[in-house]
C-alpha positions as MATLAB code, in Angstrom:
seq = 'MDRVLIVCDFQSKCAKAVEKAIDLAGQNSFLILLYVVDREYCREIGKRECKEKIKNLKKKSKETVRAIKEKGFKCRNIIRTGELLSEITKESKRLRCTFIIIEYSGAFSRGSIEEISDEIVNSTSLPVMAIS';
ca = [
      92.982   53.962  110.135;
      96.735   53.907  110.142;
      97.864   56.909  112.161;
      95.366   58.592  114.448;
      96.194   61.982  115.948;
      94.353   62.470  119.238;
      94.357   66.128  120.253;
      94.328   66.697  124.009;
      94.038   69.940  125.908;
      96.536   71.349  128.414;
      94.679   69.761  131.321;
      95.192   66.366  129.614;
      91.483   65.896  129.086;
      91.150   63.458  126.235;
      89.783   60.256  127.784;
      86.711   60.231  125.521;
      88.836   60.873  122.432;
      91.236   58.072  123.386;
      88.320   55.722  123.998;
      86.803   56.557  120.595;
      90.170   56.128  118.837;
      90.602   52.694  120.402;
      87.068   51.732  119.325;
      87.670   52.847  115.730;
      91.296   51.858  115.239;
      92.529   48.535  114.000;
      95.207   46.643  115.895;
      97.922   47.906  113.537;
      97.018   51.541  114.090;
      99.419   54.006  115.630;
      97.786   56.366  118.133;
      99.510   59.693  118.717;
      98.501   61.919  121.624;
      99.148   65.588  120.875;
      99.024   67.967  123.821;
      99.071   71.619  122.793;
     100.039   74.125  125.462;
      98.831   77.558  124.434;
     101.774   79.962  124.328;
      99.586   82.867  125.466;
      98.427   80.860  128.488;
     102.055   80.266  129.467;
     102.758   83.989  129.279;
      99.785   84.684  131.533;
     100.705   82.194  134.259;
     104.457   82.755  134.086;
     107.395   80.694  132.905;
     107.998   78.804  136.149;
     104.372   77.727  136.615;
     104.088   76.784  132.950;
     107.171   74.550  133.187;
     105.677   72.873  136.255;
     102.371   72.257  134.478;
     104.197   70.789  131.476;
     106.198   68.530  133.792;
     102.960   67.241  135.362;
     101.416   66.856  131.925;
     104.347   64.681  130.823;
     103.741   62.340  133.765;
     100.008   62.070  133.080;
     100.499   61.582  129.361;
     103.019   58.779  129.929;
     100.413   56.983  132.040;
      97.868   57.340  129.237;
     100.360   56.045  126.661;
     101.178   53.070  128.891;
      97.467   52.210  129.254;
      96.956   52.386  125.477;
      99.986   50.176  124.836;
      98.629   47.630  127.311;
      95.599   47.323  125.024;
      97.881   46.296  122.170;
      98.245   49.563  120.270;
     101.343   51.442  119.218;
     101.263   54.829  120.898;
     103.336   57.889  121.698;
     102.770   61.348  123.074;
     103.902   64.758  121.891;
     103.745   67.980  123.876;
     104.006   71.245  121.951;
     103.794   74.878  122.962;
     102.127   77.110  120.422;
      98.831   77.841  118.731;
      96.349   74.960  118.572;
      95.512   74.978  114.874;
      99.068   75.474  113.629;
     100.411   72.695  115.882;
      97.693   70.269  114.773;
      98.406   71.096  111.131;
     102.176   70.832  111.500;
     102.183   67.585  113.499;
      99.508   65.842  111.429;
     101.567   66.481  108.293;
     104.910   65.642  109.883;
     103.572   62.355  111.273;
     101.564   61.521  108.124;
      98.362   61.073  110.100;
      95.267   59.712  108.402;
      92.626   60.801  110.913;
      92.262   63.360  113.717;
      90.146   63.047  116.843;
      89.747   66.075  119.074;
      87.935   66.261  122.385;
      86.239   69.621  122.690;
      86.702   71.099  126.150;
      87.198   74.397  127.938;
      90.753   74.758  126.685;
      89.498   74.833  123.110;
      86.545   77.092  123.762;
      87.705   79.910  121.469;
      85.024   78.809  119.008;
      82.268   76.302  118.536;
      83.087   72.651  118.010;
      81.957   72.993  114.381;
      84.195   76.018  113.752;
      87.259   74.315  115.205;
      86.587   71.086  113.282;
      86.116   73.031  110.034;
      89.373   74.934  110.593;
      91.258   71.675  111.145;
      89.705   69.999  108.083;
      90.494   73.049  105.928;
      94.096   73.236  107.107;
      94.904   69.512  106.968;
      92.489   67.954  104.436;
      92.102   65.065  106.895;
      88.892   63.673  108.344;
      88.232   65.061  111.817;
      86.033   63.659  114.546;
      85.141   66.065  117.331;
      83.904   64.667  120.634;
      82.318   66.707  123.392;
];
């Protein structure tokens, strides 16, 4: 695995996905944490609160990146506001990812884990591992 896209939810819940990526990845792999903030959610909670949540998310994600780097991996984080599937598709192509790991949680509960995985596979043509 060269470039692994790890999809995290807005609450930064992706510890299991990160752990699995580290287990599967070789030392030369590049791990990319993608946090997708649902645009509709931001509208519901308001602009100010959304900005505050994103600010907190940036802090937490930097800590996660630091911990991954300490284990000898290349790593970075990306925070995007938008629709989950389109952001995964866009970023996986832009970053030339070779594998996607997504941790299924409440933030992604708009469908079953199988439905979401199938949608990602169909839109990216990449292998997807879903962890619950």
